Backbone as CSV, one residue per row, in Angstrom:
resi,resn,N_x,N_y,N_z,CA_x,CA_y,CA_z,C_x,C_y,C_z
1,UNK,0.813,-1.199,0.015,0.005,-0.014,-0.025,0.872,1.256,-0.017
2,UNK,1.967,1.181,0.695,2.924,2.349,0.717,3.451,2.584,-0.713
3,UNK,3.915,1.557,-1.338,4.488,1.713,-2.663,3.459,2.127,-3.722
4,UNK,2.250,1.590,-3.546,1.217,1.814,-4.604,0.382,3.060,-4.353
5,UNK,0.276,3.508,-3.106,-0.644,4.653,-2.894,0.091,5.898,-2.363
6,UNK,1.309,5.768,-1.854,1.953,6.958,-1.263,3.161,7.448,-2.173
7,UNK,3.577,6.632,-3.016,4.738,6.987,-3.912,4.259,7.406,-5.255
8,UNK,4.682,8.595,-5.714,4.300,9.073,-7.019,5.511,9.752,-7.635
9,UNK,5.798,9.459,-8.917,5.142,8.454,-9.748,5.521,7.079,-9.335
10,UNK,4.747,6.068,-9.736,5.014,4.689,-9.350,6.304,4.151,-9.930
11,UNK,6.782,4.827,-10.955,8.035,4.397,-11.587,9.231,4.594,-10.647
12,UNK,8.977,5.353,-9.584,10.056,5.560,-8.581,10.276,4.340,-7.668
13,UNK,9.319,3.408,-7.727,9.408,2.203,-6.928,10.192,1.147,-7.734
14,UNK,11.381,0.742,-7.290,12.155,-0.253,-8.039,11.535,-1.621,-7.992
15,UNK,11.812,-2.439,-8.988,11.265,-3.775,-9.050,11.644,-4.642,-7.838
16,UNK,12.876,-4.436,-7.319,13.314,-5.232,-6.185,12.493,-4.964,-4.947
17,UNK,11.930,-3.770,-4.834,11.076,-3.435,-3.675,9.821,-4.302,-3.699
18,UNK,9.186,-4.413,-4.882,7.989,-5.244,-5.017,8.352,-6.689,-4.811
19,UNK,9.465,-7.177,-5.306,9.865,-8.541,-5.165,10.067,-8.895,-3.652
20,UNK,10.640,-7.974,-2.916,10.860,-8.209,-1.517,9.537,-8.363,-0.776
21,UNK,8.589,-7.403,-1.004,7.320,-7.438,-0.408,6.527,-8.732,-0.727
22,UNK,6.546,-9.065,-1.999,5.793,-10.258,-2.425,6.393,-11.568,-1.962
23,UNK,7.633,-11.597,-1.621,8.323,-12.799,-1.132,7.970,-13.049,0.363
24,UNK,7.615,-12.056,1.024,7.337,-12.186,2.468,5.940,-12.748,2.745
25,UNK,5.792,-13.322,3.879,4.518,-13.937,4.285,3.875,-13.072,5.376
26,UNK,2.583,-12.768,5.197,1.880,-12.003,6.224,1.769,-12.765,7.526
27,UNK,1.957,-11.981,8.612,1.880,-12.574,9.939,0.489,-12.869,10.407
28,UNK,0.310,-12.972,11.735,-0.943,-13.401,12.303,-1.855,-12.221,12.686
29,UNK,-3.132,-12.536,12.768,-4.085,-11.546,13.200,-4.403,-11.755,14.645
30,UNK,-5.057,-10.737,15.270,-5.372,-10.791,16.682,-6.834,-11.063,16.950
31,UNK,-7.097,-11.770,18.093,-8.462,-11.986,18.549,-8.417,-11.795,20.086
32,UNK,-9.113,-10.799,20.588,-9.039,-10.438,21.966,-10.384,-10.457,22.687
33,UNK,-10.385,-10.941,23.920,-11.569,-10.909,24.774,-11.271,-10.023,25.926
34,UNK,-11.974,-8.883,26.070,-11.734,-7.945,27.154,-12.815,-8.111,28.211
35,UNK,-12.430,-8.331,29.427,-13.392,-8.675,30.513,-13.263,-7.683,31.693
36,UNK,-14.443,-7.182,32.082,-14.531,-6.426,33.334,-15.310,-7.287,34.326
37,UNK,-14.680,-7.636,35.425,-15.295,-8.596,36.367,-15.685,-7.920,37.679
38,UNK,-16.767,-8.420,38.322,-17.230,-7.823,39.586,-16.643,-8.521,40.787
39,UNK,-15.375,-8.990,40.640,-14.657,-9.625,41.745,-13.169,-9.179,41.548
40,UNK,-12.413,-9.183,42.659,-11.037,-8.849,42.520,-10.206,-10.020,42.074
41,UNK,-9.000,-9.733,41.647,-8.106,-10.789,41.177,-7.770,-11.736,42.397
42,UNK,-7.654,-11.164,43.557,-7.353,-11.935,44.777,-8.531,-12.897,45.097
43,UNK,-9.718,-12.373,44.985,-10.920,-13.228,45.238,-11.020,-14.384,44.224
44,UNK,-10.511,-14.143,43.011,-10.565,-15.166,41.942,-9.398,-16.083,42.054
45,UNK,-8.401,-15.791,42.932,-7.220,-16.614,43.079,-6.202,-16.416,41.977
46,UNK,-6.235,-15.204,41.380,-5.273,-14.919,40.287,-4.151,-14.057,40.849
47,UNK,-2.948,-14.557,40.877,-1.842,-13.881,41.482,-0.802,-13.449,40.487
48,UNK,-0.899,-13.857,39.243,0.084,-13.557,38.209,-0.416,-12.453,37.254
49,UNK,0.505,-11.672,36.746,0.149,-10.652,35.746,-0.176,-11.247,34.411
50,UNK,0.587,-12.277,33.986,0.359,-12.847,32.665,0.275,-14.401,32.787
51,UNK,-0.593,-14.970,31.980,-0.758,-16.414,31.891,-0.656,-16.858,30.394
52,UNK,0.341,-17.733,30.142,0.402,-18.320,28.816,-0.122,-19.724,28.922
53,UNK,-1.277,-19.943,28.277,-1.966,-21.261,28.440,-2.013,-21.964,27.104
54,UNK,-1.437,-23.181,27.071,-1.404,-23.979,25.868,-2.035,-25.329,26.143
55,UNK,-2.683,-25.909,25.152,-3.307,-27.231,25.319,-2.240,-28.349,25.523
56,UNK,-1.056,-28.141,24.911,0.028,-29.054,25.058,1.317,-28.333,24.670
57,UNK,2.426,-29.081,24.681,3.699,-28.469,24.370,4.175,-28.742,22.945
58,UNK,3.263,-29.210,22.125,3.586,-29.426,20.703,3.383,-28.140,19.952
59,UNK,4.450,-27.385,19.758,4.350,-26.036,19.135,3.816,-26.061,17.739
60,UNK,4.160,-27.113,17.011,3.657,-27.224,15.606,2.139,-27.407,15.643
61,UNK,1.651,-28.178,16.512,0.204,-28.421,16.632,-0.509,-27.101,17.041
62,UNK,0.078,-26.351,17.962,-0.499,-25.111,18.419,-0.506,-24.095,17.245
63,UNK,0.612,-24.026,16.499,0.688,-23.155,15.357,-0.374,-23.491,14.321
64,UNK,-0.520,-24.756,14.062,-1.509,-25.188,13.036,-2.994,-24.880,13.496
65,UNK,-3.199,-24.837,14.844,-4.543,-24.586,15.318,-4.988,-23.145,14.956
66,UNK,-4.040,-22.294,14.651,-4.350,-20.903,14.228,-4.902,-20.859,12.792
67,UNK,-4.937,-22.008,12.147,-5.446,-22.104,10.776,-6.877,-22.556,10.717
68,UNK,-7.492,-22.701,11.852,-8.906,-23.191,11.913,-9.789,-22.187,12.613
69,UNK,-11.046,-22.124,12.154,-11.961,-21.150,12.704,-12.628,-21.753,13.969
70,UNK,-11.839,-21.891,15.015,-12.266,-22.398,16.291,-11.309,-21.890,17.360
71,UNK,-11.590,-22.215,18.580,-10.726,-21.773,19.620,-9.330,-22.398,19.452
72,UNK,-8.321,-21.536,19.287,-6.961,-22.109,19.010,-6.400,-22.837,20.270
73,UNK,-5.282,-23.498,20.044,-4.698,-24.268,21.110,-3.914,-23.536,22.113
74,UNK,-3.862,-22.194,21.995,-3.128,-21.408,22.943,-3.665,-20.004,23.121
75,UNK,-3.341,-19.419,24.310,-3.758,-18.043,24.570,-2.803,-17.388,25.513
76,UNK,-2.810,-16.066,25.497,-2.042,-15.288,26.452,-3.032,-14.367,27.152
77,UNK,-3.096,-14.434,28.471,-4.032,-13.659,29.252,-3.294,-12.740,30.189
78,UNK,-3.867,-11.557,30.378,-3.277,-10.517,31.265,-4.259,-10.114,32.316
79,UNK,-3.839,-10.104,33.594,-4.656,-9.587,34.708,-4.071,-8.257,35.079
80,UNK,-4.696,-7.226,34.599,-4.145,-5.853,34.771,-4.034,-5.407,36.231
81,UNK,-4.903,-5.916,37.070,-4.950,-5.430,38.462,-3.805,-5.962,39.323
82,UNK,-3.139,-6.997,38.853,-2.012,-7.538,39.613,-0.864,-6.521,39.699
83,UNK,-0.412,-5.953,38.595,0.639,-4.946,38.693,0.059,-3.523,39.047
84,UNK,-1.263,-3.320,38.738,-1.816,-2.002,38.963,-3.191,-2.158,39.572
85,UNK,-3.242,-2.356,40.902,-4.525,-2.614,41.563,-5.567,-1.524,41.368
86,UNK,-5.195,-0.319,41.027,-6.177,0.794,40.929,-6.603,1.017,39.492
87,UNK,-6.328,0.082,38.615,-6.737,0.259,37.188,-8.225,0.116,36.987
88,UNK,-8.918,-0.451,37.984,-10.384,-0.542,37.923,-10.956,-0.256,39.300
89,UNK,-12.256,0.031,39.422,-12.842,0.372,40.707,-12.642,-0.723,41.764
90,UNK,-12.720,-0.365,43.065,-12.593,-1.368,44.095,-13.621,-2.493,43.964
91,UNK,-13.166,-3.719,44.239,-14.055,-4.863,44.133,-14.167,-5.437,42.721
92,UNK,-13.336,-4.921,41.768,-13.437,-5.411,40.396,-12.016,-5.707,39.884
93,UNK,-11.939,-6.305,38.691,-10.660,-6.458,38.037,-10.875,-6.525,36.515
94,UNK,-9.816,-6.321,35.815,-9.791,-6.378,34.328,-8.924,-7.503,33.854
95,UNK,-9.447,-8.293,32.984,-8.637,-9.394,32.317,-8.824,-9.268,30.829
96,UNK,-7.782,-9.493,30.083,-8.005,-9.685,28.672,-7.208,-10.838,28.153
97,UNK,-7.857,-11.543,27.216,-7.303,-12.778,26.662,-7.055,-12.542,25.204
98,UNK,-5.853,-12.929,24.756,-5.474,-12.739,23.371,-5.077,-14.118,22.761
99,UNK,-5.569,-14.354,21.551,-5.118,-15.450,20.747,-4.881,-15.007,19.322
100,UNK,-4.460,-15.902,18.443,-4.070,-15.516,17.104,-4.770,-16.409,16.048
101,UNK,-4.871,-15.852,14.884,-5.386,-16.595,13.683,-4.572,-16.194,12.458
102,UNK,-4.459,-17.108,11.528,-3.938,-16.715,10.218,-4.978,-15.835,9.512
103,UNK,-4.565,-14.802,8.855,-5.510,-13.811,8.312,-6.572,-14.343,7.363
104,UNK,-6.196,-15.381,6.564,-7.137,-15.863,5.579,-8.322,-16.661,6.197
105,UNK,-8.220,-17.036,7.442,-9.220,-17.879,8.085,-10.580,-17.194,8.181
106,UNK,-10.557,-15.860,8.341,-11.797,-15.121,8.602,-12.467,-14.561,7.319
107,UNK,-11.814,-14.777,6.173,-12.312,-14.094,4.951,-13.681,-14.632,4.487
108,UNK,-13.984,-15.873,4.788,-15.236,-16.464,4.302,-16.392,-16.343,5.334
109,UNK,-16.151,-15.723,6.471,-17.218,-15.561,7.471,-18.228,-14.562,6.963
110,UNK,-19.513,-14.995,6.890,-20.578,-14.174,6.394,-21.074,-13.274,7.551
111,UNK,-21.608,-12.056,7.225,-22.088,-11.149,8.222,-23.059,-11.788,9.204
112,UNK,-23.967,-12.622,8.705,-24.969,-13.235,9.599,-24.329,-14.324,10.498
113,UNK,-23.114,-14.723,10.230,-22.440,-15.720,11.079,-21.491,-15.080,12.091
114,UNK,-21.137,-13.872,11.826,-20.018,-13.220,12.518,-20.188,-13.193,14.048
115,UNK,-21.324,-12.660,14.502,-21.512,-12.536,15.968,-21.485,-13.875,16.690
116,UNK,-22.195,-14.911,16.106,-22.191,-16.193,16.753,-20.783,-16.837,16.806
117,UNK,-20.069,-16.673,15.719,-18.714,-17.301,15.668,-17.772,-16.664,16.677
118,UNK,-17.737,-15.307,16.680,-16.851,-14.633,17.607,-17.202,-14.901,19.082
119,UNK,-18.502,-14.958,19.387,-18.899,-15.182,20.765,-18.597,-16.593,21.182
120,UNK,-18.719,-17.574,20.242,-18.412,-18.963,20.537,-16.916,-19.118,20.852
121,UNK,-16.061,-18.535,20.025,-14.640,-18.623,20.276,-14.234,-17.928,21.551
122,UNK,-14.882,-16.791,21.860,-14.615,-16.029,23.070,-14.958,-16.924,24.269
123,UNK,-16.138,-17.559,24.222,-16.527,-18.433,25.366,-15.551,-19.590,25.546
124,UNK,-15.119,-20.176,24.462,-14.153,-21.315,24.548,-12.842,-20.840,25.159
125,UNK,-12.405,-19.648,24.828,-11.163,-19.090,25.432,-11.305,-18.870,26.921
126,UNK,-12.494,-18.333,27.334,-12.775,-18.136,28.718,-12.772,-19.425,29.490
127,UNK,-13.405,-20.470,28.942,-13.470,-21.778,29.534,-12.055,-22.375,29.660
128,UNK,-11.244,-22.157,28.594,-9.829,-22.622,28.611,-9.082,-21.983,29.747
129,UNK,-9.294,-20.645,29.970,-8.662,-19.954,31.024,-9.108,-20.470,32.424
130,UNK,-10.399,-20.678,32.568,-10.945,-21.199,33.832,-10.378,-22.563,34.159
131,UNK,-10.308,-23.444,33.170,-9.816,-24.791,33.445,-8.330,-24.805,33.814
132,UNK,-7.565,-23.836,33.265,-6.128,-23.820,33.545,-5.849,-23.113,34.895
133,UNK,-6.662,-22.163,35.264,-6.359,-21.378,36.491,-7.272,-21.704,37.659
134,UNK,-8.450,-22.266,37.389,-9.384,-22.555,38.466,-10.188,-21.334,38.836
135,UNK,-10.031,-20.215,38.106,-10.763,-18.976,38.445,-12.145,-18.962,37.765
136,UNK,-13.208,-18.862,38.515,-14.581,-18.911,37.968,-15.007,-17.591,37.380
137,UNK,-14.395,-17.219,36.299,-14.601,-15.791,35.805,-15.941,-15.658,35.110
138,UNK,-16.503,-16.710,34.520,-17.777,-16.565,33.778,-18.936,-16.025,34.642
139,UNK,-18.935,-16.422,35.884,-20.010,-16.021,36.768,-19.791,-14.548,37.338
140,UNK,-18.682,-13.976,36.961,-18.356,-12.621,37.499,-18.230,-11.595,36.374
141,UNK,-18.627,-11.957,35.113,-18.486,-10.990,34.017,-19.516,-9.864,34.156
142,UNK,-19.005,-8.701,34.191,-19.891,-7.510,34.266,-19.857,-6.762,32.918
143,UNK,-18.747,-6.764,32.261,-18.602,-6.140,30.945,-17.732,-7.079,30.096
144,UNK,-18.062,-7.187,28.797,-17.269,-7.960,27.904,-17.293,-7.390,26.508
145,UNK,-16.134,-7.359,25.883,-16.010,-6.882,24.485,-15.103,-7.922,23.782
146,UNK,-15.437,-8.255,22.535,-14.666,-9.192,21.797,-14.175,-8.506,20.481
147,UNK,-12.895,-8.571,20.304,-12.264,-7.983,19.056,-11.699,-9.117,18.187
148,UNK,-12.140,-9.114,16.923,-11.669,-10.094,15.931,-10.725,-9.443,14.982
149,UNK,-10.168,-10.245,14.021,-9.382,-9.557,12.975,-10.141,-8.518,12.203
150,UNK,-11.453,-8.702,12.073,-12.246,-7.661,11.406,-12.290,-6.352,12.179
151,UNK,-12.235,-6.478,13.539,-12.203,-5.311,14.367,-10.941,-4.533,14.225
152,UNK,-9.811,-5.258,14.193,-8.504,-4.566,14.048,-8.394,-3.925,12.656
153,UNK,-8.947,-4.628,11.662,-8.893,-4.097,10.294,-9.744,-2.813,10.196
154,UNK,-10.831,-2.820,10.858,-11.758,-1.633,10.797,-11.214,-0.454,11.562
155,UNK,-10.767,-0.675,12.763,-10.419,0.476,13.625,-8.963,0.875,13.554
156,UNK,-8.075,0.011,13.253,-6.644,0.341,13.157,-6.119,0.362,11.721
157,UNK,-6.974,-0.059,10.756,-6.664,-0.093,9.381,-5.547,-1.066,9.017
158,UNK,-5.283,-2.021,9.875,-4.251,-3.011,9.541,-4.799,-3.946,8.494
159,UNK,-3.940,-4.302,7.587,-4.357,-5.181,6.459,-4.798,-6.518,6.950
160,UNK,-6.092,-6.867,6.678,-6.687,-8.128,7.101,-6.657,-8.347,8.616
161,UNK,-6.469,-7.240,9.402,-6.446,-7.370,10.835,-5.124,-7.925,11.354
162,UNK,-4.063,-7.871,10.554,-2.781,-8.419,10.940,-2.141,-7.486,12.025
163,UNK,-1.763,-8.086,13.117,-1.126,-7.343,14.226,0.347,-7.677,14.332
164,UNK,0.801,-8.712,13.599,2.149,-9.189,13.746,3.050,-8.978,12.525
165,UNK,2.698,-8.060,11.672,3.615,-7.707,10.557,3.854,-8.879,9.651
166,UNK,5.128,-9.032,9.207,5.548,-10.126,8.408,5.958,-11.306,9.260
167,UNK,5.616,-12.510,8.824,6.041,-13.735,9.505,7.562,-13.884,9.495
168,UNK,8.238,-14.030,10.638,9.691,-14.238,10.634,10.033,-15.614,10.087
169,UNK,10.528,-15.640,8.841,10.957,-16.873,8.239,12.486,-17.045,8.476
170,UNK,13.020,-18.217,8.171,14.465,-18.485,8.393,15.296,-17.447,7.582
171,UNK,14.809,-17.105,6.395,15.604,-16.159,5.555,15.174,-14.689,5.822
172,UNK,14.112,-14.504,6.636,13.587,-13.152,6.836,13.236,-12.904,8.222
173,UNK,14.070,-13.340,9.170,13.899,-13.092,10.577,14.692,-11.854,11.000
174,UNK,14.723,-11.644,12.299,15.348,-10.450,12.825,16.824,-10.299,12.344
175,UNK,17.601,-11.368,12.473,19.046,-11.252,12.076,19.260,-10.920,10.627
176,UNK,18.631,-11.651,9.667,18.808,-11.237,8.273,18.340,-9.831,7.974
177,UNK,17.243,-9.459,8.597,16.728,-8.090,8.362,17.716,-7.048,8.845
178,UNK,18.303,-7.287,9.999,19.274,-6.287,10.559,20.548,-6.302,9.731
179,UNK,20.947,-7.467,9.168,22.084,-7.533,8.350,21.931,-6.775,7.017
180,UNK,20.705,-6.599,6.624,20.395,-5.908,5.329,20.117,-4.428,5.617
181,UNK,20.200,-3.991,6.820,19.873,-2.583,7.165,20.723,-1.652,6.359
182,UNK,20.110,-0.741,5.661,20.810,0.176,4.817,20.757,-0.233,3.336
183,UNK,20.701,-1.571,3.098,20.623,-2.047,1.723,19.105,-2.249,1.308
184,UNK,18.205,-2.220,2.262,16.852,-2.465,1.929,15.998,-1.174,1.836
185,UNK,16.704,-0.045,1.842,16.056,1.227,1.604,16.058,1.574,0.105
186,UNK,14.896,1.391,-0.499,14.831,1.541,-1.962,14.338,2.945,-2.414
187,UNK,13.849,3.715,-1.437,13.388,5.052,-1.785,13.950,5.976,-0.699
188,UNK,14.668,6.986,-1.133,15.358,7.960,-0.240,14.283,8.629,0.653
189,UNK,14.532,8.586,1.952,13.671,9.276,2.940,12.551,8.377,3.465
190,UNK,12.428,7.139,2.926,11.326,6.312,3.384,11.907,5.194,4.284
191,UNK,11.379,5.155,5.504,11.784,4.144,6.523,10.541,3.380,6.981
192,UNK,10.605,2.131,7.131,9.496,1.319,7.697,9.776,1.000,9.142
193,UNK,8.767,0.892,9.966,8.920,0.584,11.377,7.792,-0.337,11.833
194,UNK,7.980,-0.963,12.999,6.931,-1.797,13.540,7.102,-3.229,13.173
195,UNK,5.995,-4.004,13.249,6.046,-5.405,12.982,6.456,-5.747,11.531
196,UNK,6.278,-4.783,10.658,6.666,-4.975,9.270,8.111,-4.526,9.077
197,UNK,8.789,-4.084,10.182,10.108,-3.559,10.083,11.214,-4.611,10.279
198,UNK,12.365,-4.119,10.738,13.550,-4.986,10.807,13.557,-5.943,12.014
199,UNK,12.979,-5.547,13.122,13.101,-6.321,14.377,11.914,-7.293,14.552
200,UNK,11.075,-7.441,13.566,9.953,-8.336,13.602,8.918,-7.894,14.652
201,UNK,7.999,-8.801,15.061,6.853,-8.322,15.832,7.051,-8.434,17.365
202,UNK,6.071,-7.931,18.102,6.119,-7.854,19.521,6.297,-6.441,20.009
203,UNK,5.783,-6.157,21.228,5.844,-4.748,21.691,7.246,-4.253,21.742
204,UNK,8.147,-4.967,22.403,9.531,-4.475,22.535,10.198,-4.278,21.226
205,UNK,10.047,-5.275,20.291,10.633,-5.184,18.991,10.120,-4.029,18.201
206,UNK,8.812,-3.793,18.284,8.159,-2.768,17.513,8.647,-1.374,17.963
207,UNK,8.738,-1.195,19.272,9.215,0.073,19.841,10.661,0.299,19.469
208,UNK,11.484,-0.742,19.627,12.886,-0.599,19.240,13.082,-0.315,17.788
209,UNK,12.261,-0.968,16.952,12.380,-0.718,15.496,12.025,0.748,15.147
210,UNK,11.000,1.266,15.816,10.591,2.642,15.596,11.734,3.597,15.977
211,UNK,12.407,3.266,17.114,13.531,4.072,17.557,14.669,4.051,16.561
212,UNK,14.934,2.840,16.042,16.020,2.708,15.069,15.704,3.485,13.810
213,UNK,14.466,3.403,13.310,14.049,4.098,12.090,14.180,5.609,12.275
214,UNK,13.834,6.080,13.498,13.913,7.486,13.805,15.367,7.966,13.797
215,UNK,16.270,7.141,14.368,17.681,7.501,14.410,18.268,7.544,12.979
216,UNK,17.895,6.579,12.153,18.387,6.527,10.787,17.883,7.757,9.984
217,UNK,16.614,8.154,10.221,16.088,9.313,9.546,16.823,10.597,9.994
218,UNK,17.073,10.682,11.289,17.767,11.864,11.893,19.190,11.892,11.332
219,UNK,19.834,10.757,11.248,21.193,10.659,10.686,21.229,11.198,9.267
220,UNK,20.301,10.901,8.469,20.223,11.368,7.074,19.976,12.875,7.043
221,UNK,19.135,13.355,7.916,18.867,14.809,7.960,20.117,15.614,8.331
222,UNK,20.867,15.074,9.294,22.083,15.690,9.768,23.133,15.700,8.629
223,UNK,23.208,14.603,7.874,24.127,14.501,6.769,23.812,15.570,5.736
224,UNK,22.508,15.684,5.413,22.070,16.651,4.419,22.382,18.050,4.890
225,UNK,22.182,18.325,6.185,22.459,19.645,6.750,23.928,19.986,6.656
226,UNK,24.781,18.976,6.902,26.212,19.252,6.861,26.708,19.462,5.421
227,UNK,25.997,18.853,4.470,26.413,18.976,3.113,26.016,20.296,2.428
228,UNK,25.188,21.097,3.104,24.768,22.387,2.511,25.753,23.486,2.878
């Protein structure tokens, strides 16, 4: 979209830039369940900030479960009140559960199916969390919101709801991308950042990549200033 909609004339985009983009694989989309509960984390027996819950330790099986329109084999849950007790009113707590899907899985969901499918997956994730932690959260839900890949696509404009940029492949992971730093700039003044950038996806990587891109841009501006 950057090359096709922001660069003019299009002849300024070299063929190698398109080849690089087309060779890469799109990463995963997000599915989140946001819960406001009428009980404290302590009352629910939740003592940890984060819970990574997997059906088993077969990572290939878990990864493949993200290719099916059902509750995936793994989730990451956060209990916000553990590190920040005052993030919600007294006697309550906030939990959100995140899982992933490959972007193409949601493309055939019809509008009349959408609500039922997202609520079914959300319920399965909540049950998965309860079984792993022993916390009876379903009976304490006061507020609930469910975000699907369609939600992320609509409100954040991410392509197909992708929150993880490009999939880190053996030839296209963090190290190869960093090794190509400086050689992968095909248009003067244009820097990419975030999950689609050099350090791959994740909060820390995304922030660091933005910092790197900012420094490289500043470096170029200083060079131009010294050359005048």
